C-alpha positions in Angstrom: 0.0 0.0 0.0 3.0 2.2 0.6 4.0 1.6 -2.8 1.1 3.3 -4.3 1.3 6.1 -1.9 5.0 6.8 -2.9 3.8 7.1 -6.7 1.2 9.5 -5.8 3.0 11.5 -4.1 5.8 11.8 -7.3 3.0 12.1 -10.1 1.0 14.7 -7.5 4.6 16.7 -7.1 5.1 16.3 -11.0 1.8 18.0 -11.2 2.2 20.7 -8.9 5.7 21.4 -10.2 4.4 21.9 -13.9 1.5 24.1 -12.6 3.9 26.1 -11.5 7.1 25.7 -13.5 5.2 25.6 -17.4 6.6 28.5 -18.9 10.2 27.2 -19.1 9.1 24.2 -20.7 6.4 25.9 -23.1 9.2 25.0 -25.9 8.9 21.1 -25.6 6.1 19.3 -27.1 3.5 17.3 -24.6 4.7 14.2 -25.5 8.5 15.0 -24.8 7.1 16.2 -21.1 5.0 13.1 -20.4 7.6 10.9 -21.8 9.7 12.5 -19.0 7.4 12.0 -16.4 6.9 8.2 -17.0 10.6 8.1 -17.6 11.4 9.5 -13.9 8.5 7.6 -12.5 10.0 4.4 -13.9 13.4 5.5 -12.2 11.9 6.4 -8.8 9.9 3.0 -8.7 13.4 1.4 -9.5 15.2 3.4 -6.2 12.1 2.2 -4.4 11.8 -1.2 -5.1 15.8 -2.0 -4.8 16.9 1.1 -2.6 13.7 1.2 -0.1 11.8 4.1 0.8 13.9 6.0 2.5 16.2 6.1 -1.1 12.9 7.3 -3.3 12.2 10.2 -0.8 16.2 11.0 -0.5 16.0 11.4 -4.3 13.1 13.7 -4.4 14.1 15.5 -2.0 17.7 16.2 -3.8 15.8 17.0 -7.1 13.8 19.3 -5.3 16.0 21.3 -4.0 17.8 21.6 -7.4 15.5 22.5 -8.8 14.8 25.2 -6.2 18.4 25.9 -6.6 18.2 26.2 -10.8 15.2 27.9 -10.4 15.1 30.1 -7.4 19.3 31.1 -8.0 20.4 30.5 -11.0 17.9 31.7 -13.4 16.2 34.4 -11.2 19.5 36.2 -9.6 22.5 35.0 -11.9 20.3 35.9 -15.1 17.7 37.7 -14.0 15.0 35.8 -15.5 11.9 35.3 -13.3 11.8 32.0 -10.8 8.6 31.2 -12.1 7.6 32.5 -15.3 10.7 32.4 -17.3 10.3 35.7 -18.4 12.4 37.6 -20.4 11.5 34.7 -22.9 14.1 35.7 -25.2 16.7 35.9 -22.3 15.6 32.1 -20.9 15.5 30.8 -24.5 19.6 32.1 -25.0 20.2 31.1 -21.8 19.5 27.2 -22.3 20.4 27.2 -26.3 17.5 26.8 -27.6 18.0 27.1 -31.8 15.2 29.3 -32.3 16.4 32.6 -30.8 
């Protein structure tokens, strides 16, 4: 039962992150975003299965911290891109090396 709860926690966190930070992946197609979610879910399920719950939530915490540092410091303070809306858009796309800029 806890295994399913852990999967729901991951998917719920992913959906919440997509709602908050959707502007950062506006240039990525929906099927690529869904594939990314499925690949990460499989990775997390394997970690949950082989390492245990502490490994699952440790990796989830490290990834959450990494995303917070990326959006909160690196994009926002260091490069002047808004932490949630990815504005100015041209600066953000240039920063990630998007080819259409």
